[in-house]
Structure formats: structure tokens, C-alpha cells
DRENDO-1510 file (C-alpha; in Angstrom, 1 decimal, always signed):
<recs>
REC; n; res; u; v; w
REC; 1; LYS; +68.9; -122.2; -56.4 .
REC; 2; LYS; +68.0; -118.7; -57.6 .
REC; 3; LEU; +64.8; -118.5; -55.5 .
REC; 4; PRO; +65.1; -115.9; -52.7 .
REC; 5; LEU; +63.2; -118.3; -50.4 .
REC; 6; THR; +65.9; -121.0; -51.0 .
REC; 7; THR; +68.6; -118.4; -50.1 .
REC; 8; LEU; +66.8; -117.3; -47.0 .
REC; 9; ALA; +66.3; -121.0; -45.9 .
REC; 10; GLN; +70.0; -121.6; -46.3 .
REC; 11; CYS; +71.0; -118.5; -44.3 .
REC; 12; LEU; +68.6; -119.5; -41.5 .
REC; 13; THR; +69.9; -123.0; -41.4 .
REC; 14; GLU; +73.5; -121.9; -41.4 .
REC; 15; GLY; +72.7; -119.5; -38.5 .
REC; 16; SER; +71.0; -122.2; -36.5 .
REC; 17; ALA; +74.1; -124.4; -37.0 .
REC; 18; VAL; +76.3; -121.7; -35.6 .
REC; 19; LEU; +74.1; -120.9; -32.5 .
REC; 20; GLY; +73.1; -124.6; -31.8 .
REC; 21; ASP; +70.0; -125.9; -30.1 .
REC; 22; ASP; +71.1; -124.6; -26.7 .
REC; 23; SER; +69.9; -121.1; -27.5 .
REC; 24; LEU; +66.3; -120.1; -28.2 .
REC; 25; LEU; +67.4; -118.1; -31.3 .
REC; 26; GLY; +69.2; -121.2; -32.6 .
REC; 27; LYS; +66.0; -123.3; -32.3 .
REC; 28; MET; +63.9; -120.5; -34.0 .
REC; 29; LEU; +66.4; -120.3; -36.9 .
REC; 30; LYS; +66.3; -124.0; -37.4 .
REC; 31; LEU; +62.5; -124.3; -37.3 .
REC; 32; CYS; +62.1; -121.2; -39.6 .
REC; 33; GLY; +64.8; -122.4; -41.9 .
REC; 34; GLU; +63.1; -125.8; -42.3 .
REC; 35; ALA; +59.8; -124.0; -42.9 .
REC; 36; GLU; +61.2; -121.6; -45.5 .
REC; 37; ASP; +62.9; -124.6; -47.3 .
REC; 38; LYS; +59.5; -126.4; -47.5 .
REC; 39; LEU; +57.9; -123.2; -48.8 .
REC; 40; ALA; +60.7; -123.0; -51.4 .
REC; 41; GLN; +60.0; -126.6; -52.5 .
REC; 42; GLU; +56.3; -125.8; -52.8 .
REC; 43; LEU; +57.1; -122.7; -54.8 .
REC; 44; ILE; +59.3; -124.7; -57.1 .
REC; 45; HIS; +56.6; -127.3; -57.6 .
REC; 46; PHE; +54.1; -124.5; -58.3 .
REC; 47; GLU; +56.3; -122.8; -60.9 .
REC; 48; LEU; +57.0; -126.1; -62.7 .
REC; 49; GLN; +53.3; -126.9; -62.8 .
REC; 50; VAL; +52.5; -123.5; -64.2 .
REC; 51; GLU; +55.3; -123.9; -66.7 .
REC; 52; ARG; +53.9; -127.3; -67.9 .
REC; 53; ASP; +50.2; -126.7; -67.8 .
REC; 54; VAL; +49.8; -123.0; -68.6 .
REC; 55; ILE; +52.9; -121.3; -70.0 .
REC; 56; GLU; +53.9; -124.0; -72.5 .
REC; 57; PRO; +50.5; -124.2; -74.2 .
REC; 58; LEU; +50.1; -120.5; -74.2 .
REC; 59; PHE; +53.7; -120.2; -75.6 .
REC; 60; LEU; +52.6; -122.5; -78.4 .
REC; 61; LEU; +49.6; -120.3; -79.1 .
REC; 62; ALA; +51.6; -117.0; -78.8 .
REC; 63; GLU; +54.7; -118.0; -80.6 .
REC; 64; VAL; +53.5; -120.5; -83.2 .
REC; 65; GLU; +49.7; -120.4; -84.0 .
REC; 66; ILE; +49.1; -116.7; -83.8 .
REC; 67; PRO; +52.3; -115.8; -85.8 .
REC; 68; ASN; +51.3; -118.4; -88.5 .
REC; 69; ILE; +47.9; -116.6; -88.8 .
REC; 70; GLN; +49.6; -113.2; -89.0 .
REC; 71; LYS; +52.2; -114.6; -91.5 .
REC; 72; GLN; +49.3; -116.0; -93.7 .
REC; 73; ARG; +47.5; -112.7; -93.6 .
REC; 74; LYS; +50.6; -110.8; -94.8 .
REC; 75; HIS; +51.1; -113.5; -97.5 .
REC; 76; LEU; +47.4; -113.1; -98.6 .
REC; 77; ALA; +47.8; -109.4; -98.8 .
REC; 78; LYS; +50.9; -109.9; -101.0 .
REC; 79; LEU; +49.1; -112.4; -103.2 .
REC; 80; VAL; +46.1; -110.0; -103.6 .
REC; 81; LEU; +48.6; -107.3; -104.7 .
REC; 82; ASP; +50.1; -109.7; -107.2 .
REC; 83; MET; +46.7; -110.6; -108.5 .
REC; 84; ASP; +45.7; -106.9; -108.9 .
REC; 85; SER; +49.0; -106.2; -110.6 .
REC; 86; SER; +48.4; -109.1; -113.1 .
REC; 87; ARG; +44.9; -107.9; -113.8 .
REC; 88; THR; +46.1; -104.4; -114.4 .
REC; 89; ARG; +48.8; -105.6; -116.9 .
REC; 90; TRP; +46.2; -107.7; -118.7 .
REC; 91; GLN; +43.8; -104.8; -118.9 .
REC; 92; GLN; +46.5; -102.4; -120.2 .
REC; 93; SER; +47.5; -105.0; -122.8 .
REC; 94; ALA; +43.8; -105.1; -123.9 .
REC; 95; LYS; +43.6; -101.3; -124.2 .
REC; 96; SER; +46.8; -101.0; -126.2 .
REC; 97; SER; +45.8; -103.7; -128.7 .
REC; 98; GLY; +42.3; -102.3; -129.2 .
REC; 99; SER; +41.3; -105.4; -131.1 .
REC; 100; SER; +37.7; -105.5; -130.0 .
REC; 101; SER; +35.0; -103.4; -128.5 .
REC; 102; ASN; +35.0; -105.3; -125.2 .
REC; 103; LEU; +38.7; -104.8; -124.8 .
REC; 104; GLN; +39.4; -108.5; -124.8 .
REC; 105; PRO; +43.1; -108.9; -125.8 .
REC; 106; SER; +44.1; -111.5; -128.2 .
REC; 107; GLY; +47.3; -113.2; -129.2 .
REC; 108; ALA; +50.0; -115.1; -127.4 .
REC; 109; LYS; +51.0; -112.3; -125.1 .
REC; 110; ALA; +47.4; -111.7; -124.1 .
REC; 111; ASP; +46.9; -115.4; -123.3 .
REC; 112; ALA; +50.0; -115.4; -121.2 .
REC; 113; LEU; +48.8; -112.4; -119.2 .
REC; 114; ARG; +45.4; -114.0; -118.7 .
REC; 115; GLU; +46.9; -117.2; -117.5 .
REC; 116; GLU; +49.1; -115.2; -115.1 .
REC; 117; MET; +46.1; -113.4; -113.8 .
REC; 118; GLU; +44.1; -116.5; -113.3 .
REC; 119; GLU; +47.0; -118.3; -111.5 .
REC; 120; ALA; +47.4; -115.3; -109.2 .
REC; 121; ALA; +43.7; -115.4; -108.4 .
REC; 122; ASN; +44.0; -119.1; -107.7 .
REC; 123; ARG; +46.8; -118.6; -105.3 .
REC; 124; VAL; +44.8; -115.9; -103.5 .
REC; 125; GLU; +41.9; -118.3; -103.2 .
REC; 126; ILE; +44.1; -121.1; -101.8 .
REC; 127; CYS; +45.7; -118.8; -99.3 .
REC; 128; ARG; +42.4; -117.3; -98.3 .
REC; 129; ASP; +41.0; -120.8; -97.7 .
REC; 130; GLN; +44.0; -121.8; -95.6 .
REC; 131; LEU; +43.8; -118.6; -93.5 .
REC; 132; SER; +40.1; -119.2; -93.0 .
REC; 133; ALA; +40.7; -122.7; -91.9 .
REC; 134; ASP; +43.4; -121.6; -89.4 .
REC; 135; MET; +41.0; -118.8; -88.1 .
REC; 136; TYR; +38.2; -121.3; -87.6 .
REC; 137; SER; +40.6; -123.7; -85.9 .
REC; 138; PHE; +41.7; -120.9; -83.5 .
REC; 139; VAL; +38.1; -119.9; -82.7 .
REC; 140; ALA; +37.2; -123.6; -82.1 .
REC; 141; LYS; +40.1; -123.9; -79.6 .
REC; 142; GLU; +39.1; -120.7; -77.7 .
REC; 143; ILE; +37.6; -122.7; -74.8 .
REC; 144; ASP; +40.8; -124.6; -74.4 .
REC; 145; TYR; +42.8; -121.4; -74.3 .
REC; 146; ALA; +40.4; -119.9; -71.7 .
REC; 147; ASN; +40.9; -123.1; -69.6 .
REC; 148; TYR; +44.6; -122.4; -69.3 .
REC; 149; PHE; +43.9; -119.2; -67.3 .
REC; 150; GLN; +41.5; -121.1; -65.1 .
REC; 151; THR; +44.2; -123.7; -64.6 .
REC; 152; LEU; +46.6; -120.9; -63.6 .
REC; 153; ILE; +44.2; -119.7; -60.8 .
REC; 154; GLU; +43.6; -123.2; -59.6 .
REC; 155; VAL; +47.3; -124.1; -59.4 .
REC; 156; GLN; +47.9; -120.8; -57.5 .
REC; 157; ALA; +45.1; -121.6; -55.1 .
REC; 158; GLU; +46.5; -125.0; -54.4 .
REC; 159; TYR; +50.0; -123.6; -53.9 .
REC; 160; HIS; +48.7; -121.1; -51.4 .
REC; 161; ARG; +46.6; -123.7; -49.6 .
REC; 162; LYS; +49.7; -126.0; -49.2 .
REC; 163; SER; +51.9; -123.1; -48.1 .
REC; 164; LEU; +49.3; -122.0; -45.5 .
REC; 165; ALA; +48.9; -125.5; -44.2 .
REC; 166; LEU; +52.7; -125.7; -43.9 .
REC; 167; LEU; +52.9; -122.4; -42.0 .
REC; 168; GLN; +50.0; -123.4; -39.7 .
REC; 169; ASN; +51.8; -126.6; -38.9 .
REC; 170; VAL; +55.1; -125.0; -37.9 .
REC; 171; LEU; +53.6; -122.1; -35.9 .
REC; 172; PRO; +52.5; -124.2; -32.9 .
REC; 173; GLN; +56.0; -125.7; -32.8 .
REC; 174; ILE; +57.6; -122.3; -32.8 .
REC; 175; LYS; +55.2; -121.0; -30.1 .
REC; 176; ALA; +55.8; -124.2; -28.0 .
REC; 177; GLN; +59.6; -123.6; -28.1 .
REC; 178; GLN; +59.2; -120.0; -26.9 .
REC; 179; GLU; +56.7; -120.9; -24.2 .
REC; 180; ALA; +59.0; -123.7; -22.9 .
REC; 181; TRP; +62.0; -121.4; -22.8 .
REC; 182; ILE; +62.4; -120.5; -19.1 .
REC; 183; GLU; +65.0; -117.7; -19.6 .
REC; 184; LYS; +62.5; -115.0; -20.2 .
REC; 185; PRO; +62.9; -111.4; -19.0 .
REC; 186; SER; +61.7; -110.9; -15.4 .
REC; 187; PHE; +61.8; -107.1; -15.0 .
REC; 188; GLY; +58.4; -105.5; -15.6 .
REC; 189; LYS; +56.7; -108.9; -15.8 .
REC; 190; PRO; +53.9; -110.1; -13.4 .
REC; 191; LEU; +55.4; -112.1; -10.5 .
REC; 192; ALA; +53.1; -115.2; -11.0 .
REC; 193; GLU; +54.0; -115.3; -14.7 .
REC; 194; HIS; +57.8; -115.2; -14.0 .
REC; 195; LEU; +57.5; -117.9; -11.3 .
REC; 196; ALA; +55.4; -120.2; -13.5 .
REC; 197; VAL; +57.7; -119.9; -16.5 .
REC; 198; SER; +60.9; -120.4; -14.5 .
REC; 199; GLY; +59.5; -123.0; -12.1 .
REC; 200; ARG; +60.7; -121.1; -9.1 .
REC; 201; GLU; +59.1; -120.1; -5.7 .
REC; 202; ILE; +61.3; -117.0; -5.3 .
REC; 203; ALA; +61.8; -114.6; -8.2 .
REC; 204; PHE; +65.2; -114.9; -9.7 .
REC; 205; PRO; +66.2; -111.2; -9.3 .
REC; 206; VAL; +65.2; -111.3; -5.7 .
REC; 207; GLU; +67.1; -114.5; -4.8 .
REC; 208; ALA; +70.2; -113.5; -6.9 .
REC; 209; CYS; +70.4; -110.0; -5.3 .
REC; 210; VAL; +69.7; -111.2; -1.8 .
REC; 211; THR; +72.2; -114.0; -1.8 .
REC; 212; MET; +74.9; -111.7; -3.3 .
REC; 213; LEU; +74.2; -109.0; -0.7 .
REC; 214; LEU; +74.4; -111.6; +2.1 .
REC; 215; GLU; +77.9; -112.3; +0.8 .
REC; 216; CYS; +79.2; -108.8; +0.2 .
REC; 217; GLY; +76.9; -106.1; +1.3 .
REC; 218; MET; +75.6; -106.6; +4.9 .
REC; 219; GLN; +78.1; -104.1; +6.4 .
REC; 220; GLU; +77.9; -101.6; +3.5 .
REC; 221; GLU; +76.9; -98.2; +4.9 .
REC; 222; GLY; +73.7; -96.9; +3.4 .
REC; 223; LEU; +72.8; -100.0; +1.5 .
REC; 224; PHE; +69.5; -99.4; -0.5 .
REC; 225; ARG; +70.0; -95.7; +0.2 .
REC; 226; VAL; +73.1; -94.8; -1.7 .
REC; 227; ALA; +72.5; -94.5; -5.5 .
REC; 228; PRO; +74.6; -96.9; -7.6 .
REC; 229; SER; +76.4; -96.2; -10.9 .
REC; 230; ALA; +73.7; -95.9; -13.6 .
REC; 231; SER; +75.8; -98.0; -16.1 .
REC; 232; LYS; +76.5; -100.7; -13.5 .
REC; 233; LEU; +72.8; -100.8; -12.6 .
REC; 234; LYS; +71.7; -101.1; -16.2 .
REC; 235; LYS; +74.2; -103.8; -16.9 .
REC; 236; LEU; +73.2; -105.9; -13.8 .
REC; 237; LYS; +69.5; -105.6; -14.6 .
REC; 238; ALA; +70.2; -106.8; -18.2 .
REC; 239; ALA; +72.2; -109.7; -16.8 .
REC; 240; LEU; +69.4; -110.6; -14.4 .
REC; 241; ASP; +66.9; -110.5; -17.2 .
REC; 242; CYS; +69.1; -113.1; -19.0 .
REC; 243; CYS; +69.4; -115.2; -15.7 .
REC; 244; VAL; +73.2; -114.9; -16.0 .
REC; 245; VAL; +75.1; -113.1; -13.2 .
REC; 246; ASP; +78.8; -112.9; -12.5 .
REC; 247; VAL; +78.9; -112.9; -8.7 .
REC; 248; GLN; +82.6; -111.9; -8.6 .
REC; 249; GLU; +82.1; -108.8; -10.8 .
REC; 250; TYR; +79.4; -107.3; -8.6 .
REC; 251; SER; +80.8; -108.4; -5.2 .
REC; 252; ALA; +82.7; -105.1; -5.1 .
REC; 253; ASP; +79.6; -103.0; -5.9 .
REC; 254; PRO; +76.8; -104.0; -3.4 .
REC; 255; HIS; +74.9; -100.7; -4.1 .
REC; 256; ALA; +74.4; -101.8; -7.7 .
REC; 257; ILE; +72.9; -105.1; -6.4 .
REC; 258; ALA; +70.6; -103.3; -4.0 .
REC; 259; GLY; +69.6; -100.9; -6.8 .
REC; 260; ALA; +68.7; -103.8; -9.1 .
REC; 261; LEU; +66.6; -105.4; -6.3 .
REC; 262; LYS; +64.7; -102.1; -5.7 .
REC; 263; SER; +64.2; -101.7; -9.5 .
REC; 264; TYR; +62.8; -105.2; -9.9 .
REC; 265; LEU; +60.3; -104.6; -7.0 .
REC; 266; ARG; +59.3; -101.2; -8.3 .
REC; 267; GLU; +58.9; -102.4; -11.9 .
REC; 268; LEU; +56.4; -105.1; -11.0 .
REC; 269; PRO; +53.0; -104.4; -12.6 .
REC; 270; GLU; +51.5; -104.9; -9.2 .
REC; 271; PRO; +53.3; -104.3; -5.9 .
REC; 272; LEU; +54.5; -107.3; -4.0 .
REC; 273; MET; +52.0; -106.5; -1.2 .
REC; 274; THR; +49.2; -106.3; -3.9 .
REC; 275; PHE; +46.7; -103.6; -4.8 .
REC; 276; GLU; +43.8; -105.6; -3.4 .
REC; 277; LEU; +45.2; -105.5; +0.1 .
REC; 278; TYR; +46.4; -101.8; -0.1 .
REC; 279; ASP; +43.5; -100.4; +1.9 .
REC; 280; GLU; +43.8; -103.1; +4.5 .
REC; 281; TRP; +47.6; -102.5; +5.0 .
REC; 282; ILE; +46.9; -98.8; +5.4 .
REC; 283; GLN; +44.1; -99.3; +7.9 .
REC; 284; ALA; +46.3; -101.6; +9.9 .
REC; 285; SER; +49.1; -99.0; +10.0 .
REC; 286; ASN; +46.6; -96.5; +11.4 .
REC; 287; ILE; +45.8; -98.5; +14.5 .
REC; 288; GLN; +47.3; -96.9; +17.5 .
REC; 289; GLU; +47.6; -99.8; +19.9 .
REC; 290; GLN; +50.7; -101.8; +19.0 .
REC; 291; ASP; +49.5; -105.3; +19.6 .
REC; 292; LYS; +46.3; -104.7; +17.6 .
REC; 293; ARG; +48.2; -103.0; +14.8 .
REC; 294; LEU; +50.6; -106.0; +14.6 .
REC; 295; GLN; +47.8; -108.5; +14.6 .
REC; 296; ALA; +46.1; -106.6; +11.8 .
REC; 297; LEU; +49.3; -106.6; +9.8 .
REC; 298; TRP; +49.6; -110.3; +10.4 .
REC; 299; ASN; +46.0; -110.9; +9.2 .
REC; 300; ALA; +46.9; -108.9; +6.0 .
REC; 301; CYS; +50.0; -111.1; +5.5 .
REC; 302; GLU; +47.9; -114.2; +5.7 .
REC; 303; LYS; +45.7; -112.9; +2.9 .
REC; 304; LEU; +48.5; -112.5; +0.4 .
REC; 305; PRO; +48.5; -114.9; -2.6 .
REC; 306; LYS; +51.0; -117.7; -2.1 .
REC; 307; ALA; +53.6; -116.4; -4.6 .
REC; 308; ASN; +53.5; -112.9; -3.0 .
REC; 309; TYR; +53.6; -114.4; +0.5 .
REC; 310; ASN; +56.6; -116.5; -0.2 .
REC; 311; ASN; +58.5; -113.6; -1.8 .
REC; 312; ILE; +57.6; -111.0; +0.9 .
REC; 313; ARG; +58.5; -113.5; +3.6 .
REC; 314; TYR; +61.9; -114.1; +1.9 .
REC; 315; LEU; +62.6; -110.4; +1.5 .
REC; 316; ILE; +61.5; -109.4; +5.0 .
REC; 317; LYS; +63.6; -112.2; +6.6 .
REC; 318; PHE; +66.6; -110.8; +4.6 .
REC; 319; LEU; +65.9; -107.2; +5.6 .
REC; 320; ALA; +65.7; -108.3; +9.3 .
REC; 321; ARG; +69.1; -109.9; +8.8 .
REC; 322; LEU; +70.4; -106.7; +7.3 .
REC; 323; THR; +69.3; -104.6; +10.3 .
REC; 324; GLU; +71.3; -106.9; +12.6 .
REC; 325; TYR; +74.3; -105.0; +11.2 .
REC; 326; GLN; +72.7; -101.5; +11.7 .
REC; 327; ASP; +75.6; -100.3; +13.8 .
REC; 328; THR; +77.9; -100.7; +10.8 .
REC; 329; ASN; +75.6; -100.2; +7.8 .
REC; 330; LYS; +73.4; -97.5; +9.5 .
REC; 331; MET; +70.3; -99.2; +8.1 .
REC; 332; THR; +67.8; -99.4; +11.0 .
REC; 333; PRO; +64.4; -100.9; +10.4 .
REC; 334; SER; +63.0; -97.4; +10.0 .
REC; 335; ASN; +65.7; -96.4; +7.4 .
REC; 336; VAL; +65.1; -99.7; +5.4 .
REC; 337; ALA; +61.4; -99.1; +5.5 .
REC; 338; ILE; +61.8; -95.5; +4.2 .
REC; 339; VAL; +63.9; -96.5; +1.2 .
REC; 340; LEU; +62.2; -99.9; +0.4 .
REC; 341; GLY; +58.6; -99.2; +1.4 .
REC; 342; PRO; +57.6; -97.4; -1.7 .
REC; 343; ASN; +58.9; -100.3; -3.8 .
REC; 344; LEU; +56.8; -102.9; -1.9 .
REC; 345; LEU; +53.4; -101.1; -1.7 .
REC; 346; TRP; +51.8; -98.2; -3.6 .
REC; 347; PRO; +48.3; -97.2; -4.5 .
REC; 348; GLN; +46.8; -98.4; -7.8 .
REC; 349; ALA; +45.9; -94.8; -8.9 .
REC; 350; GLU; +48.9; -92.8; -7.8 .
REC; 351; GLY; +48.3; -89.2; -6.9 .
REC; 352; ASN; +50.8; -86.3; -7.1 .
REC; 353; ILE; +54.3; -86.7; -5.7 .
REC; 354; THR; +53.5; -84.7; -2.6 .
REC; 355; GLU; +50.6; -87.0; -1.6 .
REC; 356; MET; +52.8; -90.0; -2.4 .
REC; 357; MET; +55.6; -88.8; -0.2 .
REC; 358; THR; +53.2; -88.1; +2.7 .
REC; 359; THR; +51.7; -91.6; +2.4 .
REC; 360; VAL; +55.2; -93.1; +2.3 .
REC; 361; SER; +56.4; -91.3; +5.4 .
REC; 362; LEU; +53.3; -91.7; +7.5 .
REC; 363; GLN; +51.8; -95.0; +6.5 .
REC; 364; ILE; +53.9; -97.3; +4.4 .
REC; 365; VAL; +56.9; -97.0; +6.7 .
REC; 366; GLY; +54.5; -97.8; +9.5 .
REC; 367; ILE; +53.7; -101.1; +7.7 .
REC; 368; ILE; +57.2; -102.2; +6.7 .
REC; 369; GLU; +59.1; -101.2; +9.8 .
REC; 370; PRO; +57.1; -103.5; +12.2 .
REC; 371; LEU; +57.4; -106.4; +9.6 .
REC; 372; ILE; +61.2; -106.1; +9.7 .
REC; 373; GLN; +61.3; -105.6; +13.5 .
REC; 374; HIS; +59.2; -108.7; +14.2 .
REC; 375; ALA; +60.1; -110.7; +11.1 .
REC; 376; ASP; +60.3; -114.0; +13.0 .
REC; 377; TRP; +56.9; -113.4; +14.5 .
REC; 378; PHE; +55.2; -112.6; +11.2 .
REC; 379; PHE; +57.1; -115.3; +9.4 .
REC; 380; PRO; +58.1; -118.1; +11.8 .
REC; 381; GLY; +60.7; -120.7; +11.0 .
REC; 382; ASP; +64.1; -120.7; +9.4 .
REC; 383; ILE; +64.6; -119.8; +5.8 .
REC; 384; GLU; +67.3; -120.9; +3.3 .
REC; 385; PHE; +68.1; -117.8; +1.3 .
REC; 386; ASN; +70.2; -119.7; -1.3 .
REC; 387; VAL; +67.2; -121.6; -2.6 .
REC; 388; THR; +68.9; -122.8; -5.8 .
REC; 389; GLY; +72.2; -123.5; -4.1 .
REC; 390; SER; +74.1; -121.2; -6.5 .
REC; 391; TYR; +75.8; -118.7; -4.1 .
REC; 392; GLY; +76.5; -120.5; -0.8 .
REC; 393; SER; +74.7; -118.0; +1.4 .
REC; 394; PRO; +74.0; -118.9; +5.0 .
REC; 395; MET; +70.6; -119.9; +6.5 .
REC; 396; HIS; +68.6; -117.4; +8.4 .
REC; 397; ILE; +68.3; -118.3; +12.1 .
REC; 398; ASN; +65.1; -117.6; +13.9 .
REC; 399; HIS; +66.1; -116.0; +17.1 .
REC; 400; ASN; +62.6; -116.1; +18.5 .
REC; 401; ALA; +61.9; -119.7; +17.5 .
REC; 402; ASN; +61.3; -120.7; +21.1 .
REC; 403; TYR; +58.9; -117.8; +21.7 .
REC; 404; SER; +56.3; -118.1; +19.0 .
REC; 405; SER; +55.1; -120.6; +16.5 .
REC; 406; MET; +52.3; -120.9; +13.9 .
REC; 407; PRO; +48.9; -122.2; +15.1 .
REC; 408; SER; +48.1; -125.7; +14.0 .
REC; 409; PRO; +45.5; -126.0; +11.3 .
REC; 410; ASP; +43.8; -128.7; +13.4 .
REC; 411; MET; +43.0; -126.3; +16.3 .
REC; 412; ASP; +39.4; -125.4; +16.9 .
REC; 413; HIS; +38.4; -121.8; +16.7 .
REC; 414; ALA; +38.6; -121.1; +20.5 .
REC; 415; ASP; +42.1; -122.7; +20.8 .
REC; 416; ARG; +43.3; -120.9; +17.7 .
REC; 417; LYS; +42.0; -117.5; +19.1 .
REC; 418; GLN; +43.8; -118.2; +22.4 .
REC; 419; HIS; +46.9; -119.2; +20.5 .
REC; 420; ASP; +46.7; -116.0; +18.4 .
REC; 421; GLN; +46.4; -113.9; +21.7 .
REC; 422; ALA; +49.5; -115.6; +22.9 .
REC; 423; ARG; +51.4; -114.8; +19.6 .
REC; 424; ARG; +52.5; -111.4; +20.7 .
REC; 425; PRO; +55.9; -110.1; +19.5 .
REC; 426; LEU; +58.6; -109.3; +21.9 .
REC; 427; SER; +59.2; -105.6; +22.3 .
REC; 428; VAL; +61.9; -103.9; +20.3 .
REC; 429; ALA; +64.0; -103.5; +23.4 .
REC; 430; THR; +63.7; -107.2; +24.3 .
REC; 431; ASP; +64.5; -108.1; +20.6 .
REC; 432; ASN; +67.7; -106.1; +20.8 .
REC; 433; MET; +68.7; -107.6; +24.1 .
REC; 434; MET; +68.1; -111.1; +22.7 .
REC; 435; LEU; +70.1; -110.1; +19.6 .
REC; 436; GLU; +73.0; -109.0; +21.8 .
REC; 437; PHE; +72.8; -112.2; +23.8 .
REC; 438; TYR; +73.0; -114.3; +20.7 .
REC; 439; LYS; +75.9; -112.3; +19.3 .
REC; 440; LYS; +77.8; -112.8; +22.6 .
REC; 441; ASP; +76.9; -116.4; +22.7 .
REC; 442; GLY; +78.3; -116.8; +19.2 .
</recs>
């Protein structure tokens, strides 16, 4: 219970119980808590084994055998002193008696002193033999004592092997949980990665912002042009990163929604219209003849990767819908292209700001504006903006549905070419007339 690992495991497990399995963090705490608990069990087993196989034998050596030897050495030293003392007394007795030339004492006292000296010498001899026996025994066991230290390293190695195996076993589980978790941040992440993780066709921030704007922002003057509140924008972006948006809260602030959509597009690592096709888009915008320019733009659209194509189609259809309210919101196709163009296409190696602004004003606007003006020609068919059914937004109606359609993949080259020649967009004036007609017609 005193092991820090056990305490950590308990804290993690308690935290996972509070958060539950519905949150990624709760799952992580549970898996890590179980792993730490197993590590603690391994550590307990390791310490018990070291205690039994290493510490106890060494404790016996350090606390019993070595102290006994040291005690005997002290005892031997004392006996030697006693023996020397007895010899000195016997010798002094002999000097004082002066009975013989060889100073050998005589009499009862002398006999007693001699016996005492001999007994002391005998005790010294016995103690010395005992000490020697214990020392020899200690030296004989030296290989055993050395083995205890080898055992310590072996037990440690086994503990670390088991701990490593345990961690390697739990790591794939932790990674799998994180990879399976679809609610990952989307801002600043590659489009294809976000779509793959979330299992969507349209990026979540794009769909969420578009469907909310369809509900509350279509007649807002200066949409995409007026800067939103910085705090509101930051909060909405954070909410979109969590895939949680309160529609009611932001319905009164369409500029924040539009700002979040622009931020998402701009923060993509690669523009929605791709770096690879940048030169082709720019070349198409430089073509003077309108029909040829539109055909070149259409050809570039067809080369977009599927994920980018689906999202640019979705966005352009929405922007076309937005410009239907240009009398109220003042956002003509040109105005929309000016404010949104730099967020849809930019060069891979950006130059200075002056060059960037010149490119935006002269070329990128010339790409985006025709896409918006002729959205139903570039992207035929109706579109359901509310893909996930979360916001109840209306379906986009293709006003030019009877005018143009996509060529069939079964057509041969000559028929397809003839069909493409026939797929010319109506002029802007005719588009506006048809728009007014549909408005009057209800």
C-alpha cells in the first residue's frame, strides 16, 4: 500500500470511474491505471523475492556471522591481555623470591601463578582456534555470498523484462483507443486525415458553419467581410474542434460563424484547391475568352482529389446560394471571391504581402468568382447541405438543371467532346433573369 505505483494506480482508476468510458480521457485513465497496478504487482513480487533470496542471507552474514567473528577477535585480544598479565605477575613473583638463578619461583604462590598463566594461555589457544575455524568457514562460503549479488542482478533483470512486456502489451491498446476516437481536432489538420478519422465526406467545421449560416446568416450584411468578436471566434473554433456546437448560442452572431469557416479553410496545411493545381488555376484565370476560361476552370475542377472536390463543390454551392441574397447582404460573387479567395487557394511558397495581394486581386478572384456565378454548371445536381441531419437546413435547388448536365461516362470521345461544347454556362445576365423568374414563381 505504501508503493507510489499503487497510489498512482488507485488515483488513475478513481479518475476513470468519474469520467466513464464515454470519454477518451476516461478510457486512457482506465487502461493506464490497470497497467500501473500490474506494474505495482510486479514490483511487489520483485521486492519480496529480493528480500527472500538476497537481503535475508546477507542480513544473516552482516548481522550474525561477521559480528560473531568481530566479537571473537575482541575476546581473543582480551584473553591475550589476561595471559600477558598472568605471565607478568608470575615473572615478578620469581624476581622477588630470588630463589634460583633461572628465576623460577617456588612455593604455593608460585605454583598458583603458574597454573593461572597456563590456564590463560589455554583459553587463548581455544579462542584462537575457534576464531580461525570461523574465518576459514567465512572464506569457504565466499562463493555463496558472491552468488547473492548475482541473484540480485538476475532478479532485477527478470523484473524489468516482465515490466517491459507488460508495457509493450498495453501500448497498442492505448494507441488503438486514440486512433479509433473520431472526435479529434480538425483545425490545422489535413483534410483527408480529418475525413478519414471522422468517417465524413464534408469536413465537420465546413458543414456546421454552412448549415448554421443557412439558418441565420444569409441576409446578414457583409458576411465574411465584417470581422467577428475575437473571443467569440476563439470559442467557436474550440467548440468545432470538439465537434460540439450550440446552434442557438451562435445564431445571433453569424459573423463569428463565417469567421470560423474562413479560419478553418486558411489553417488547412494545403489549400482546398491544392498546391498541385495552383499553376493550372492561375493559367485558366488568365485566359481572356470567357468560354475557354470557364472550360479550363472546369477541367481543373475535375482534377481535384475526391475529398477536395466534394468539399469545394459543397462550399461553392453554398456561396452561390449566399449571393442570391446580394441585394440584402451586399455580398456579390465578386465580393465573396475577394474575401474568401485567399482562403481557398494560395501558392506553396508565399512571397511578400504586396505580391500576395496583387495575386489575390487579379487572379484568384478571377477563379472563384466564375465558380460562384456558374456553380450549377461547374457542379451540376442538387446538394443537401445538412449532410448529417443535425441542423435542418434546406436543400440547394439547381436553377439550371434543365440547361446542363454531366456527360455520361459511357460516351465515346467524339460525343463527349460535342457534349462538352454544348455545356456552356448561361451569361450572368441570363442567370440573374432566371433567378428573378424563380423568385417570382415562388
